[in-house]
C-alpha positions in Angstrom: 27.8 8.9 -50.2 25.7 7.4 -52.9 28.5 7.7 -55.5 31.0 6.1 -53.1 28.6 3.1 -52.3 27.8 2.4 -55.9 31.6 2.6 -56.9 32.6 0.1 -54.2 29.5 -2.3 -55.1 30.6 -2.0 -58.8 34.2 -2.8 -58.0 33.5 -5.9 -55.9 30.8 -6.9 -58.2 33.1 -7.0 -61.0 35.6 -9.0 -58.8 32.8 -11.5 -58.2 32.1 -11.8 -61.9 28.7 -10.0 -61.9 27.5 -8.8 -65.3 26.8 -5.2 -66.0 23.0 -6.1 -66.0 23.1 -7.8 -62.7 25.1 -4.8 -61.3 22.5 -2.3 -62.5 19.6 -4.4 -60.9 21.6 -4.5 -57.8 22.3 -0.9 -57.6 18.6 0.2 -58.4 16.1 0.6 -55.7 13.0 -1.5 -55.8 10.7 1.4 -54.9 11.1 5.1 -53.9 8.4 7.1 -52.1 8.6 10.9 -52.2 5.9 13.1 -50.7 5.3 16.1 -48.6 4.0 16.3 -45.0 1.8 19.4 -44.3 1.1 20.1 -40.6 -2.1 21.9 -39.5 -0.2 25.2 -39.0 0.8 25.2 -42.6 4.4 24.1 -42.3 5.5 21.6 -45.1 8.4 19.2 -45.1 9.7 16.9 -47.8 9.7 13.3 -46.9 11.1 10.1 -48.2 11.1 6.2 -48.0 13.5 4.2 -50.3 13.0 0.5 -50.4 16.3 -0.7 -52.0 16.4 -4.7 -51.8 14.3 -7.3 -50.3 15.7 -10.4 -51.7 16.7 -11.7 -48.3 13.7 -10.4 -46.4 11.5 -7.4 -45.5 13.0 -4.0 -45.9 14.8 -2.7 -42.8 16.1 0.8 -42.0 15.7 3.8 -40.0 13.7 7.0 -40.3 15.7 10.2 -39.7 14.4 13.8 -39.0 17.1 16.1 -40.0 17.3 19.4 -42.0 19.6 18.0 -44.5 17.7 14.9 -45.4 17.7 14.3 -49.3 16.6 11.8 -51.6 20.1 11.0 -52.6 21.2 10.6 -48.8 18.3 8.3 -48.2 19.0 6.3 -51.5 22.6 5.7 -50.3 21.6 4.7 -46.7 19.1 2.3 -48.1 21.6 0.7 -50.4 24.1 0.5 -47.5 21.5 -1.3 -45.4 20.9 -3.9 -47.9 24.6 -4.6 -47.7 24.8 -4.3 -43.9 22.1 -6.7 -43.3 23.6 -9.2 -45.8 27.1 -8.8 -44.2 25.8 -9.8 -40.8 23.7 -12.7 -42.1 20.2 -11.3 -41.3 17.1 -12.3 -43.2 16.2 -8.8 -44.0 16.6 -6.3 -46.8 17.5 -2.7 -46.9 15.5 0.5 -46.8 15.7 4.0 -45.3 13.4 7.0 -44.7 13.6 10.4 -43.6 11.9 13.9 -43.4 13.9 17.3 -44.0 13.1 18.9 -40.7 14.7 20.0 -37.6 12.8 18.2 -34.9 14.0 20.6 -32.2 12.1 23.4 -33.9 8.9 21.6 -33.3 6.5 21.4 -30.4 5.8 17.9 -29.0 2.4 18.1 -30.5 3.8 19.1 -34.0 6.5 16.2 -33.7 3.6 13.7 -33.0 1.6 15.1 -35.9 4.6 14.9 -38.3 5.4 11.2 -37.1 1.9 10.1 -37.5 1.5 11.6 -40.9 4.6 9.9 -42.0 3.3 6.5 -41.1 -0.1 7.3 -42.4 1.2 8.2 -45.9 3.3 5.1 -46.0 1.2 2.5 -44.2 0.3 0.7 -47.3 3.9 0.1 -48.1 4.9 -0.9 -44.6 4.3 -3.9 -42.4 5.8 -6.7 -40.4 6.5 -8.8 -43.6 7.1 -5.9 -46.0 9.1 -3.0 -44.5 10.0 -2.6 -40.9 11.4 0.9 -40.2 13.3 2.0 -37.0 14.6 5.2 -35.3 17.7 7.0 -36.7 19.2 10.5 -36.5 16.7 12.9 -34.9 14.1 10.2 -34.0 13.7 8.0 -30.9 11.4 5.3 -29.3 8.7 8.0 -28.6 8.5 8.9 -32.4 8.4 5.1 -33.2 5.6 4.6 -30.7 3.5 7.2 -32.3 4.1 5.6 -35.8 3.2 2.2 -34.5 0.1 3.6 -33.0 -0.9 5.3 -36.3 -0.1 2.1 -38.2 -2.2 0.1 -35.8 -5.2 2.4 -36.1 -5.1 2.2 -40.0 -4.3 -1.5 -40.5 -5.6 -3.2 -37.2 -2.2 -5.0 -36.8 -1.5 -5.3 -33.2 1.7 -7.4 -33.4 3.9 -4.3 -32.8 6.2 -5.9 -35.4 5.6 -3.1 -37.9 8.5 -0.9 -36.5 11.4 -1.5 -34.1 13.4 0.6 -31.7 10.1 1.1 -29.7 9.8 1.8 -26.0 10.0 -1.3 -23.7 6.3 -0.5 -22.9 5.4 -0.4 -26.5 6.9 -3.7 -27.4 10.7 -2.9 -27.6 13.6 -5.3 -26.7 15.9 -5.2 -23.9 19.4 -4.6 -24.9 18.5 -2.4 -27.9 19.9 0.9 -26.4 23.4 -0.7 -25.8 23.4 -2.8 -28.9 25.6 -0.7 -31.3 28.1 -0.2 -28.6 28.3 -3.8 -27.6 28.5 -4.9 -31.2 31.4 -2.6 -31.6 33.1 -4.3 -28.6 32.5 -7.8 -30.0 33.7 -6.7 -33.5 37.0 -5.5 -32.1 37.3 -8.5 -29.7 36.8 -11.0 -32.6 39.2 -9.2 -35.0 42.0 -8.8 -32.5 41.7 -12.6 -32.0 42.6 -13.0 -35.6 45.7 -11.0 -35.1 46.9 -12.7 -31.9 46.3 -9.7 -29.7 43.7 -11.3 -27.4 44.4 -10.4 -23.7 47.1 -7.9 -24.5 47.0 -4.3 -23.1 45.3 -1.9 -25.5 44.8 1.8 -25.2 41.6 3.1 -26.5 40.3 6.6 -27.4 36.5 7.2 -28.2 35.6 10.1 -30.4 31.9 10.9 -29.6 30.8 9.9 -26.0 27.2 9.8 -26.7 24.9 6.8 -26.5 27.1 4.6 -28.8 30.4 5.7 -27.6 29.6 5.6 -23.8 28.1 2.1 -24.2 31.2 0.9 -26.1 33.4 2.3 -23.3 31.3 0.9 -20.5 30.9 -2.5 -21.8 34.7 -2.7 -22.8 35.6 -1.6 -19.4 33.6 -4.4 -17.8 34.4 -7.1 -20.2 38.0 -6.2 -21.3 40.1 -4.8 -18.3 43.0 -5.0 -20.5 41.6 -2.3 -22.6 42.3 1.1 -21.1 40.3 4.2 -22.1 43.0 7.0 -22.4 40.9 9.5 -24.2 37.3 10.5 -24.8 35.6 13.4 -26.6 32.2 15.1 -26.9 31.2 18.2 -28.8 32.9 20.3 -26.0 36.3 18.8 -25.3 38.6 15.9 -25.4 39.7 14.5 -22.0 43.0 12.5 -22.0 44.7 10.3 -19.2 47.5 8.0 -20.1 46.8 6.0 -17.0 43.1 5.5 -17.9 40.1 7.6 -17.4 37.2 6.6 -15.1 34.6 5.2 -17.6 31.7 5.0 -15.1 32.2 8.6 -13.8 32.4 9.9 -17.4 29.2 7.9 -18.4 27.3 9.2 -15.4 28.4 12.9 -16.1 27.1 12.6 -19.6 23.8 10.9 -18.6 23.2 13.7 -16.2 23.4 16.4 -19.1 27.1 17.3 -18.4 29.8 18.0 -21.0 33.5 17.1 -21.0 34.4 20.7 -20.6 32.9 20.6 -17.1 34.4 17.1 -16.4 38.1 18.1 -16.7 40.0 17.2 -13.6 43.6 17.9 -12.4 44.8 14.4 -13.6 43.1 14.6 -17.0 44.2 16.9 -19.8 41.5 18.8 -21.6 41.8 19.9 -25.2 39.6 20.7 -28.2 37.0 18.1 -29.5 39.1 17.5 -32.6 42.3 16.6 -30.6 41.1 13.1 -29.9 41.9 12.1 -33.5 45.6 12.7 -32.8 45.6 10.5 -29.5 48.4 8.2 -29.1 46.3 5.1 -28.7 46.2 1.7 -30.2 42.5 2.0 -31.1 40.5 5.0 -32.2 36.7 4.4 -32.0 34.6 6.9 -34.1 31.2 7.0 -32.6 30.0 10.5 -33.7 29.4 11.7 -37.3 30.1 10.9 -40.9 33.3 12.3 -42.4 35.2 12.8 -39.1 38.5 11.7 -40.7 39.2 13.4 -44.0 42.3 14.5 -46.1 42.5 17.5 -43.6 43.3 15.4 -40.6 44.2 12.0 -41.7 47.9 12.5 -41.1 47.2 13.2 -37.5 45.9 9.6 -36.8 48.4 7.6 -34.6 46.0 4.7 -33.8 46.7 1.2 -35.2 43.0 0.3 -35.4 39.9 2.4 -36.2 36.5 1.1 -35.3 33.7 2.8 -37.3 30.7 2.9 -35.1 29.2 6.0 -36.9 28.2 5.7 -40.5 31.0 6.7 -43.0 33.1 8.5 -40.5 36.3 7.9 -42.7 36.2 9.6 -46.1 37.3 7.3 -49.1 40.6 9.2 -49.7 41.6 9.2 -45.9 40.8 5.5 -45.8 43.0 4.8 -48.7 45.9 6.8 -47.1 45.4 5.2 -43.6 45.3 1.7 -45.0 48.5 2.4 -47.1 50.2 3.3 -43.7 49.2 -0.1 -42.3 46.3 1.2 -40.2 43.3 -1.4 -40.0 39.8 0.1 -40.4 36.9 -2.0 -39.0 34.1 -0.8 -41.3 30.8 0.5 -40.3 28.9 -2.2 -42.4 29.9 -4.8 -39.7 31.3 -2.8 -36.7 28.1 -0.9 -36.0 25.6 -3.6 -37.1 24.7 -4.4 -33.4 21.7 -1.9 -33.7 20.2 -3.5 -36.8 20.8 -7.0 -35.3 18.9 -6.3 -32.0 16.2 -4.6 -34.2 15.8 -7.7 -36.0 15.7 -9.7 -32.7 13.0 -7.3 -31.4 11.0 -8.0 -34.6 11.4 -11.7 -33.9 10.1 -11.2 -30.4 7.1 -9.2 -31.6 6.3 -11.7 -34.3 6.2 -14.6 -31.8 4.6 -12.6 -28.9 7.8 -13.1 -26.7 9.8 -10.8 -24.6 13.3 -12.1 -23.9 15.6 -11.3 -21.0 18.6 -9.1 -21.8 21.0 -12.0 -21.5 19.3 -13.9 -24.4 19.2 -10.8 -26.6 23.0 -10.3 -25.8 23.6 -14.0 -26.6 21.9 -13.8 -29.9 23.7 -10.5 -30.9 27.0 -12.4 -30.4 25.6 -15.3 -32.6 25.5 -12.8 -35.5 28.5 -10.7 -34.9 31.1 -13.4 -34.4 30.6 -15.1 -37.6 30.2 -11.8 -39.5 33.6 -10.6 -38.4 35.0 -14.1 -39.2 33.6 -14.0 -42.8 34.9 -10.5 -43.4 38.3 -11.3 -42.0 38.6 -14.6 -43.9 37.6 -12.8 -47.1 40.1 -10.1 -46.5 42.8 -12.6 -45.9 42.0 -14.8 -48.8 41.5 -12.0 -51.4 44.2 -9.7 -50.0 41.5 -6.9 -49.5 40.9 -4.0 -46.9 38.1 -5.2 -44.5 35.6 -2.8 -45.9 36.1 -4.3 -49.5 36.0 -7.8 -48.0 32.7 -7.0 -46.0 31.0 -5.7 -49.3 32.3 -8.8 -51.1 30.7 -11.1 -48.5 27.4 -9.1 -48.6 27.2 -9.0 -52.4 27.8 -12.8 -52.6 24.9 -13.3 -50.2 22.6 -10.8 -52.1 23.2 -12.6 -55.3 23.6 -16.2 -54.6 21.1 -16.9 -51.8 
């Protein structure tokens, strides 16, 4: 991931006329924090925080708890966050953090201890105007609330602006849970408008019907009745119905803890989870994990448009192949930026002591997503570039010229 990110930055940087010295500075992180967390029971876990670039504002980026967390992964994600915040015009930089741990193996008490120790170790490097972390894989509002509590205990700061992704009771924002899915709907809508497909029937398949995928489908169903969900998958199965699946029923089933294997009905065809990739649909929404489409299955894709709501769901070789076949990929750097945008809006509310209604949050989300998609699309058209290259170009221009 790090090699791929650096290669694309270097290629687009050269296209913009950046010198090798400028590129070297752009690729390097401002600071890297490596430490070890030791719990009272003796368990130890490697921990990291990489602060990549703060030219546009405080570092911003999630904290993940996952066994596979590594320094290189955190470096890559911090770099990509610098580009993502720039690509969508946020006055923020890029950072990322993580602990190499399986959070499911910990008791609630151990998880709280781990979370508080993470915040305690880094508290001097964090803060509302310095570095504002958020939840990521394996973390949630509860974990963030513990970290905020620890940060407040050590610093006396009571603004709640030290972290985002908090619970509503802890200073979180309305609209945050749906933000990534909603941002994906806006990104697809705005891009389709540039191709003249507004208002036309569009069949959609969603891979990964978790939080992001289900919100994408639910919001799309409510706001775009001309978009028909014909396939959806989770880790158990893919459900397909050419006439359209019942989005509300599927979302309710998932929220109750059910799987799609149990949700199969006589009028919906059930298949393996991987089968969603080969769905005969106009749009394939990738809302699960990275490297979902690779050289192994790229030839199975039938969609005309791919929306990357997960981070890095299409490998570079697969993307090159799909683009050569005329398939458009809406890149993660813009398509899934709804989460970080609403994190920024949460931070703004905390800084000013306000709490906005969800309608205002959604309006502000639109105000960032719409011009971001336009800037990316315009750059792609003028420079004859794939959308991902164009998004990186826009981001680099903002990082080096503003």
